[in-house]
Each structure stands twice: as C-alpha cells, then as structure tokens.
N, C-alpha and C positions, 0 to 999 in steps of 0.2 A: 828831307832831301840831303844828300851828301854832297857838299860843295867841292871838296878835294880830298885826296889821299896823299900822305907823305910817309914813305917807308922804304923797306928793302925790297928789291925785286927778287922773288924766289923762283920765278919762271918767266921766260920771255919768248914770244914768237911774234912774227910780223902782224898777227891779227889779235893777239891776246897776251896779257901779262897777269901774273899773280903778285900782288903787293902785300907784304907782311907789315901790318901796322900794329906794333906792340903785341905780337902773338896772334893776331887775327888776320887770316888770309883773305884778300878780296880778289875775285876774278873780274878783270876789267877788259872790255873790248876796246881795241885801239885801231887807228888808221896807220897806213904805212908812213905817213908824214910824222906822226908821233913816234913810231918805232925807230925811224932814222934819227930822231932827236935824243932818244934814251938808250940807243944801242950799246954804247960803251959804259953805261952807268950800272953800278950795283944797287943804287937807291935813287929814288926820284920823287917828285911831287907832280901829281896829275890832277888837273881840274876835272870834275866829273859831272855826268848827267845820269840820273837814274830813270830808266825807261820802264814803265810799268804797264804790263798787258795782263789779260786774264790768266794766261798760262805761264808767265815768266816775269821776273824782275831782272833786268839786265843793266849793268853798270858800264857806261862808256867813258873813256878817259881821253884827255887832250893835253898836249904839251903846253899850249898857251890859250889865252882867252879868245884870240881871233878865231882859232879853229873851233872852239866851243860855240861861239856866237854864230858862226856860219852853219854849224851843225843844227843849231836850234832854228835858224831861218829855214834851212832845207827841209827839216821834218814838219814844218808848218805848211808846206805845200801839199795839197791833196795828191795822193798817189806816190809820195816819196816817204818811205819808211826809214827807220833808223839804220838798217843795213845798207840801203841804197845811199843814204847820206854819208855813211862811213866809206863806201866804195868811191863816192865822188871826192871825198877828202883824201883818199888814198891815191887818186889819180891826179888831182890838181891841188895846188896850194890854196888856202882860203882867199888870198888876194886875187888869184887867177880866176877863181869862181866868181868873186865879186865883180871883177872887171868884165868877165864874159856876160854877166847879167846886166851890168850898167850899159855896156856897149851893144847889147842884144846880139851877141855872138853865139848863135845857135850851134854852129859847127863845132866850136870848142867844147860845148856841153855834150854834144852828140859823140865826141871822141871818147867819152867815158863809157866803159862797159856797162850795159844795162840801161843806158839813157838813149831813147829814140827821139825822133823829131817832135812828136806830140808832147813828150815829157819835157824836152828842152824848152819848147814854146811855153808850156805851163809854168815852168820855173821862172822864166824871164817875165811873163805876164804877172805872176803873183808876187815876185820879189823885187822888181825893178824899183818901185817907189821906196820900199823899205831899205834897199841897199844904198840908194842915193841919200836917204836921211841919215843912215848910219855911215857917215862919211869916212870914219877911220877904223874899219875892221882890221885892215892891214896897212893903214896909212897910205893907201895907194890912190884912191879917188877922193880928192878933197878940193874944196874951193879955195885954192891958194894961187899965187902967181905961177907956181911950178906946173899947175894943171894945164894951162894953155901952152906952155913951153913943152910939156910932155906930149900933148896932143899934136903940136906942130912937128916935133921930132919924130913921132910915130908916123905921121903922114909922109914926112920926107923919106924915112927908111922904107916904107911900103912902096913909095914911088920909085925907089931905087931897085925894087924887085925882091926885097927881103920879106919873108912870110910874116904876117901880122903878129902872130904869137911869139915868134923868135925875136922880132923887133921890140915887142913889149917887154920881154924878159931882159933884153940887153939894156933898154932904157931904165927899167926899174932897178937893175943892178947898179948902174951909174948913180942914180938918184939916192939909193940907199947909202952908197959910199960918200956922196957929196950932196946932202939934202939942200944946201943953200945955193947950188949951182943955178944961175939965172941966165946964162949965155947959151942961146939956142945952138949956135954953130959948135961950141965946145961940147954940148950934150950929144949932138949928132956924131961928131968925130970920136968921142970916147965910147959911144955905143957901138960904132962900127969896129973899133979896135977890140971890143969885148966879144965880138961874134966869132 
C-alpha cells in the first residue's frame, strides 16, 4: 500500500495529477476539492489510496486525511465505487457529506451528480452509525458544548427562512474562526453577517 506521495507536480488537471517522486512519475486521480487545494503549487504531498481491480490498479490522492477517510467510508457502501466516491468529494466537502449522513439529509446527497434517492438512502443507512462514531472527520459533528449551540443556531436560522445547507455553512465558518464561541446569540448574529 502506498500511504502518500511527496514530489513535484509534472502535470495537473481537475481530475488527475502526475507526481514526480525522485524520477518516478505517479498518475493520481483526485477530486475537485483536492485540485483546488494544490492548484497554485509546483510540488505537493498527497495522501493516497491504491484501488485494485482485476483490470486496473488506480491511485487516488487526497489533500488531507479527512477527505481520504470519507472516501474509504463511501466506497464501503454497496453500489458506491471509487469514481462515484470521487464525484461526491468533488461536489461536497468531507464534513458536508458527514453532516448530511448524520442528519439524514437525503436531498443534499441527491444534489450530487449520479446519486439518486435509493443510493442516498443506502449511504445514510450504511454509514450513519460509522459517521457518528468517527466524530471528527472534519471536526464538525462532535459531542461538545458547541454541538447543542450549533444545532440551536441552525434551527434559528432555518426558522428565519434561510436554506438549511446555507445556514450550516455560515455557522461552520464562524465556528472555524472562533472554535471557543459559546454564546448562542453571538453565533446567530455572526452567521447572519456571513451570509
């Protein structure tokens, strides 16, 4: 198993890169999420997963461990292959997928190209318990005092008529900037300013 590659980027596209590691070129499939993180770089370190099938050995690369862990969870679902998992990670951030699964938000998963209602339900059914156990893939859903404040703020913003996914993004942005924020009213106000 190849755990990671660290080298020069000799070729870059939104779906694939070639990494030169001491004279050996590796072709690595990537998501748009990873591409956006390495776009301005001439060299990079990508965490990897080697997917072996009868007819191909394909290397997938990830900018961080949260994305790789979500990829591994997604391909464990029956009917979700490596390319579908990569498409999901190109459409949503790992923490957004985690949140959609934990909150059983089928519509968010269905917004991804190639994911229908049945697949979204299967992903939620098979991964809900795993996602709750893995409480910090993206440090978003965890059993901390912030979690109830986060939920209360989300409910308040949704009640004000803001779309749930937009409200979640605004709240998460504020909590990333101020992880120790414990005042519900301040969280709601700062989230509204960020919209």
